[in-house]
Each structure stands twice: as C-alpha cells, then as structure tokens.
C-alpha positions as CSV (number, residue, x, y, z in Angstrom):
1,M,-13.6,-19.1,-13.7
2,E,-12.2,-16.4,-16.5
3,K,-8.3,-15.5,-15.9
4,R,-6.9,-11.8,-16.5
5,H,-3.2,-11.6,-16.5
6,I,-1.8,-8.1,-16.3
7,K,1.9,-8.0,-17.1
8,T,2.5,-4.2,-17.3
9,I,1.5,-1.0,-16.3
10,Y,0.7,-0.4,-19.8
11,Q,-1.6,-3.3,-20.1
12,C,-3.7,-2.0,-16.9
13,H,-4.2,1.5,-18.2
14,A,-4.9,0.1,-21.7
15,E,-7.8,-2.3,-20.2
16,L,-9.3,0.5,-18.1
17,G,-9.6,2.3,-21.0
18,I,-7.4,5.5,-19.6
19,A,-4.5,7.5,-20.8
20,K,-1.0,5.7,-21.0
21,P,1.0,5.9,-17.4
22,K,3.1,9.0,-17.0
23,H,5.9,6.5,-16.1
24,P,6.2,2.8,-18.0
25,L,7.2,1.3,-14.2
26,F,5.3,3.4,-11.7
27,S,1.5,5.0,-11.9
28,I,-0.9,6.5,-9.1
29,L,-4.6,6.5,-9.5
30,K,-7.5,7.5,-8.1
31,F,-10.7,5.3,-8.2
32,E,-13.0,8.3,-8.6
33,E,-11.3,8.9,-11.8
34,L,-11.8,5.3,-13.3
35,P,-14.5,3.9,-15.4
36,T,-16.9,1.4,-13.8
37,V,-15.5,-2.0,-14.1
38,K,-18.0,-4.9,-14.0
39,L,-17.3,-8.6,-13.7
40,E,-19.8,-11.2,-15.3
41,T,-18.1,-14.2,-14.0
42,K,-15.7,-15.1,-11.1
43,T,-12.2,-14.0,-12.4
44,K,-8.5,-14.9,-11.2
45,L,-6.7,-11.9,-11.4
46,I,-2.6,-11.9,-11.6
47,F,-0.5,-9.0,-11.8
48,D,3.3,-8.9,-12.7
49,Y,3.9,-5.9,-10.2
50,Y,3.3,-4.6,-6.8
51,Q,0.2,-3.4,-6.1
52,I,-0.9,-1.1,-2.7
53,V,-4.6,-0.1,-2.8
54,F,-6.4,2.2,-0.1
55,K,-10.3,1.8,-0.3
56,R,-12.5,4.4,1.6
57,N,-16.1,3.9,3.0
58,C,-16.4,0.6,2.0
59,S,-20.1,-0.4,2.0
60,N,-19.6,-4.5,2.3
61,K,-18.3,-6.0,5.3
62,L,-15.0,-8.0,4.9
63,I,-13.8,-11.1,6.9
64,Y,-10.6,-10.7,9.1
65,G,-9.7,-14.4,9.9
66,Q,-13.0,-15.3,11.1
67,T,-14.5,-11.9,12.1
68,S,-15.9,-9.2,10.4
69,Y,-14.1,-5.6,10.1
70,D,-14.9,-3.4,12.6
71,F,-13.9,-0.1,10.8
72,D,-15.5,1.0,7.6
73,E,-13.3,4.0,6.5
74,G,-9.9,3.2,5.4
75,V,-8.8,-0.4,4.2
76,M,-5.2,-0.8,2.8
77,S,-4.6,-4.4,0.8
78,Y,-1.0,-5.3,-0.4
79,F,0.1,-7.5,-3.3
80,S,3.1,-8.8,-4.6
81,P,3.9,-9.8,-8.3
82,R,2.4,-12.4,-9.6
83,Q,0.1,-13.1,-6.9
84,I,-3.6,-14.6,-7.3
85,S,-6.7,-13.1,-5.9
86,I,-10.3,-14.0,-7.0
87,A,-12.7,-11.3,-7.6
88,E,-16.4,-12.1,-7.4
89,P,-19.1,-10.9,-10.1
90,G,-20.1,-7.3,-10.0
91,V,-18.4,-4.0,-9.8
92,L,-14.5,-4.5,-9.5
93,L,-13.3,-1.5,-8.2
94,P,-14.4,0.6,-5.1
95,E,-16.1,4.2,-5.5
96,S,-13.0,6.1,-3.6
97,G,-9.7,5.6,-2.6
98,W,-6.1,5.2,-4.7
99,T,-4.2,2.2,-6.4
100,I,-0.5,2.2,-6.8
101,N,1.0,-0.2,-9.6
102,L,4.7,-0.3,-9.0
103,S,7.2,-2.4,-11.0
104,P,10.3,-3.8,-9.1
105,D,12.4,-2.4,-11.7
106,F,11.3,0.9,-10.6
107,L,13.0,0.6,-7.4
108,S,16.2,-1.0,-8.7
109,G,19.1,1.2,-7.2
110,Y,17.2,2.2,-4.5
111,P,17.3,0.6,-0.5
112,L,13.8,-0.1,-1.3
113,G,14.4,-2.4,-4.0
114,S,15.5,-5.0,-2.0
115,K,13.8,-4.4,1.1
116,I,10.5,-4.3,-0.4
117,S,9.9,-8.2,-0.3
118,R,10.6,-8.4,3.3
119,Y,7.6,-6.4,4.3
120,G,5.4,-9.6,4.8
121,F,2.2,-7.8,4.3
122,F,2.5,-8.0,0.7
123,D,2.1,-12.1,1.0
124,Y,-1.3,-11.6,3.1
125,A,-4.5,-12.6,1.7
126,V,-7.1,-10.3,0.9
127,H,-9.4,-10.8,3.9
128,E,-6.2,-9.7,6.0
129,A,-6.3,-6.3,4.9
130,L,-5.3,-3.2,7.1
131,I,-7.7,-1.7,8.7
132,L,-7.0,2.0,9.5
133,S,-8.4,4.2,12.3
134,E,-9.4,7.8,11.4
135,E,-5.9,9.5,12.3
136,E,-4.0,6.8,10.4
137,E,-6.5,7.0,7.6
138,L,-5.0,10.9,7.5
139,V,-1.3,9.9,7.6
140,M,-1.7,7.5,4.8
141,E,-3.9,10.2,2.6
142,N,-1.1,12.9,3.1
143,I,1.2,10.4,1.6
144,L,-0.9,9.5,-1.0
145,Q,-1.6,12.9,-1.7
146,Q,2.4,13.8,-2.0
147,I,2.5,10.5,-4.4
148,W,0.2,11.9,-6.4
149,T,0.9,15.4,-6.8
150,E,4.7,13.9,-7.6
151,Y,3.5,11.8,-10.3
152,H,1.7,14.8,-12.2
153,L,4.5,17.1,-12.1
154,P,6.5,17.5,-15.1
155,I,9.7,14.7,-14.6
156,D,12.7,16.0,-13.7
157,Q,16.1,14.3,-12.0
158,F,14.3,14.4,-8.6
159,S,11.3,12.7,-9.7
160,Q,11.9,9.1,-9.2
161,D,13.7,10.0,-5.7
162,V,10.7,11.9,-4.4
163,V,8.3,9.1,-5.1
164,V,10.4,6.5,-3.6
165,S,11.1,8.2,-0.4
166,N,7.1,8.4,-0.5
167,L,6.8,5.0,-1.1
168,E,9.0,3.9,1.7
169,L,7.6,5.9,4.1
170,L,4.1,4.8,3.1
171,L,5.4,1.2,3.8
172,T,7.0,2.2,7.0
173,Y,3.6,3.3,8.3
174,S,1.5,0.2,7.0
175,N,4.2,-1.9,9.0
176,R,3.5,0.2,12.1
177,Y,0.1,-0.3,11.5
178,Y,-0.4,-3.7,11.1
179,N,1.5,-4.4,14.3
180,R,-0.8,-2.0,16.0
181,Q,-3.5,-4.0,14.4
182,F,-2.3,-7.3,16.1
183,V,-2.3,-5.8,19.3
184,V,-5.9,-4.0,19.0
185,R,-7.2,-7.3,18.2
186,K,-5.9,-9.2,20.6
187,P,-9.0,-11.1,22.2
188,T,-9.8,-12.3,18.5
189,N,-5.9,-13.2,18.1
190,D,-6.2,-15.2,21.3
191,T,-8.8,-17.1,20.4
192,L,-6.8,-17.8,16.8
193,L,-3.9,-18.6,19.1
194,S,-5.7,-20.9,21.4
195,K,-7.4,-22.7,18.8
196,F,-4.2,-23.5,17.1
197,E,-2.7,-24.9,20.1
198,Q,-5.3,-27.3,20.0
199,L,-5.0,-28.1,16.9
200,L,-1.3,-28.5,17.3
201,T,-1.7,-30.8,20.2
202,N,-4.3,-33.0,18.5
203,Y,-2.1,-32.8,15.4
204,I,1.3,-34.3,17.3
205,E,-0.8,-36.7,19.5
206,H,-3.1,-38.5,17.0
207,E,-2.7,-37.3,13.4
208,I,0.9,-37.0,12.7
209,G,1.6,-40.9,12.1
210,E,-1.1,-40.5,9.3
211,K,-0.5,-37.0,7.8
212,G,3.2,-36.6,8.3
213,L,5.1,-33.6,9.6
214,P,2.9,-30.7,10.7
215,S,3.5,-27.4,8.4
216,V,2.5,-24.1,9.0
217,H,0.5,-24.1,5.7
218,Y,-1.9,-26.6,7.2
219,F,-2.5,-24.6,10.6
220,A,-2.8,-21.5,8.6
221,N,-5.5,-23.0,6.0
222,E,-7.5,-24.3,9.4
223,L,-7.6,-20.9,10.8
224,N,-8.6,-19.2,7.3
225,L,-5.4,-17.2,7.2
226,S,-2.5,-16.7,5.1
227,D,0.8,-18.7,6.1
228,K,2.5,-15.2,6.2
229,Y,-0.2,-13.7,8.2
230,F,-0.4,-16.5,10.5
231,S,3.2,-16.5,10.9
232,D,3.4,-13.0,12.0
233,L,0.5,-13.2,14.0
234,L,2.1,-16.0,16.4
235,K,5.6,-14.3,16.4
236,Q,4.1,-11.0,17.4
237,H,2.0,-12.6,20.5
238,T,4.2,-15.4,21.6
239,G,7.9,-14.6,20.2
240,L,8.5,-17.1,17.8
241,P,7.4,-17.4,14.5
242,A,4.9,-20.3,13.4
243,Q,7.4,-22.9,12.1
244,Q,9.6,-22.5,15.3
245,H,6.7,-22.9,17.5
246,I,5.6,-26.1,15.6
247,H,9.5,-27.2,16.0
248,E,9.3,-26.9,20.0
249,K,6.4,-28.9,20.0
250,L,7.7,-31.5,18.2
251,I,11.1,-31.4,20.3
252,A,9.0,-31.6,23.4
253,K,6.9,-34.7,22.4
254,A,10.5,-36.6,21.2
255,K,11.6,-35.6,24.8
256,V,8.9,-37.3,26.6
257,L,9.2,-40.4,24.0
258,L,13.1,-40.5,24.7
259,S,12.4,-40.5,28.6
260,T,9.6,-42.4,28.9
261,T,9.9,-45.4,26.1
262,D,12.6,-47.7,25.0
263,L,11.5,-46.8,21.1
264,T,14.7,-46.2,19.2
265,V,15.6,-42.9,17.5
266,S,14.5,-44.3,14.3
267,E,11.2,-45.1,15.7
268,I,10.5,-41.7,17.3
269,A,11.4,-40.0,14.3
270,Y,8.9,-42.3,12.5
271,E,6.4,-41.7,15.2
272,L,7.0,-37.9,14.9
273,G,6.1,-38.0,10.8
274,F,10.0,-37.6,9.9
275,E,11.1,-39.7,6.5
276,Y,14.2,-39.8,7.7
277,S,15.7,-40.5,11.3
278,Q,19.0,-38.1,10.5
279,S,16.4,-35.0,9.8
280,F,15.0,-35.7,13.5
281,S,18.5,-35.8,15.0
282,N,19.7,-32.8,13.4
283,L,16.5,-30.9,14.7
284,F,16.8,-32.4,18.3
285,K,20.5,-31.4,18.2
286,S,20.0,-27.8,16.7
287,K,17.5,-27.3,19.4
288,T,18.9,-29.2,22.5
289,K,22.3,-28.9,21.9
290,Q,22.1,-32.7,22.3
291,T,21.8,-35.8,20.2
292,P,18.6,-37.8,21.0
293,L,21.0,-40.5,22.2
294,A,22.8,-38.4,24.4
295,F,19.4,-36.8,26.2
296,R,18.2,-40.3,26.9
297,A,21.4,-41.4,28.4
298,G,21.7,-38.0,30.4
299,F,18.2,-38.7,31.8
300,K,18.7,-41.9,32.6
301,L,21.8,-40.8,34.6
302,V,19.9,-38.3,36.3
303,G,17.1,-40.9,37.1
304,E,19.4,-43.9,38.3
305,P,20.3,-42.7,41.9
306,L,16.5,-42.2,42.8
307,R,15.6,-45.6,41.6
308,K,18.7,-47.2,43.5
309,L,17.4,-45.0,46.6
310,S,13.7,-46.3,46.2
C-alpha cells in the first residue's frame, strides 16, 4: 500500500499542481477547479492539519454503519490532524464541492482554537459522513461561499476574524445536523443499539474471562463504527456514553455475584476481567457509593429477617 503524508498546506497545493495558498495556514478549494487526481494503488493518506470536505452529487453509494446512504446530494466529512484514511484506486477527488484545509495554528488566540477538538465528528470514520438534506445543503453552501469570497479578497486586519467566525458557524451547524442524523436514522440506530446490547450481554456472560474487560473499541469495531461515533450515538439514544454504559453493565453483574455467591471480592474482580481487585472496588464504589463488601453486607441484612420468618 502506498503512503502519502501531507505535512503542510503548501505541500498539498504543490502536489495538486495549483497555485500556492493565499495564507500559509488556511485554504479553501473548489473541486470543480482542481485537476483530476488518479490513484493507481490503494493509498494511505495522512494530513497534518484539519480538513472539512463537502461533496455534491456523489455518484457512488457510501456505507453508513451497515446501511447505504439514502441521500445523494450533500455529503460532508471531517478529518483531524494526522488522521489516517484509506483511498481505493481510481479518481480521488469528487467532481464538485469544496475542501477546507485548516492548520490548528490558524485558530491560535481564538476560542475556536481550544473548542475545535471537542467536536467529536472530526474523529468519525469516513463512512460516518454527515448526509445533508436539501435545506441543510443550502445553509452549508452559503457559509462555504462566504468563506470562499473572504479567502479571495485582499487580506486586511479583519480577514482572519471573518474566516474564523464563519468556520465556527459551519461547525455549529455541522453539530446540529449530526444530531438530526442520529434522530432521523432512529430505526437503523435502534438495530445497532439492540445488537450492541446483545454483544455486551454475551461478552460479560461468556467471554469476559478469556478476553478481559470489555472496551468501547471492541464493540465499535464489531458494529463497523468508529469509537467516537459509536459513543456519541449511544449517548444520543440512551443518555450514557459507551464507556459508562459498559460500566453500568459490569456493576449490575457484580451486584448479582455479590448477592448470590460466596465468591470473594478478588474472585469477582477476576471473573469480571479486572487485573487488580482494587480497580474493581474503586469502580464499584464510584458507581454505588458503597464498597463491594458493604453492598454484600447490606444485602444480607435485608435478607436475614426474611429467612427467619420462613
């Protein structure tokens, strides 16, 4: 597999064979105006800066989770610095749309500079792109056109402020539309969440001793989702991020073992995949406000009168 590591926006423009960027830390390009880029082999792509990509009229169906996209108009993808993506052989760039190249240094001194890393969709996989409705596409295109226009004006003391303000607006709408996408695709997502529940239950009941503590990455991989997208999806539909959901299931199982068996705390910790019993005890106490032994003692105190009455 070939590897292409693009370290600067200057390098990106040079490899495309186009004019140098008007700003060393930022550029916005229209796909219609770019030369055709064809890959002969599968290629690993790495960019050392943020990219925001808007593709229109995508002819190929992409995969969302395990379902084909049902929109063919606007597709947006977001890439964080040094994120790896794999491109198949063939034409690399879409026929129309926009791409924004954004160095983290461009945002230095702006609130967006510290906030941008908190937008989870920059860590989503390519197949978890944002699919825009017709109305949403118009909103995004208007903002992109504003950025495009500003980029091509003579630079003055307000140029960067205007671009950053529009970038923040673009990302705010992206966040809103992703939340809409979670809701609109509820039947598909419900199926994914149901499968996750089955996988988690089976893991804790039958596989935890062999594989160790369950991880977000394991279940995201089983569902063909990125870790971040999976966690955001779960939080949107259940109110709990993926890691917390896993912890809740572990604690529920621990309570069963503490109340129905004579296993020691260390043995229960081992049964649940913990390397150290203290780690288990700390998690249990953080979730229940009790130590495992205190929970077991309290459970026995509640049950004792019932045994005497019988």
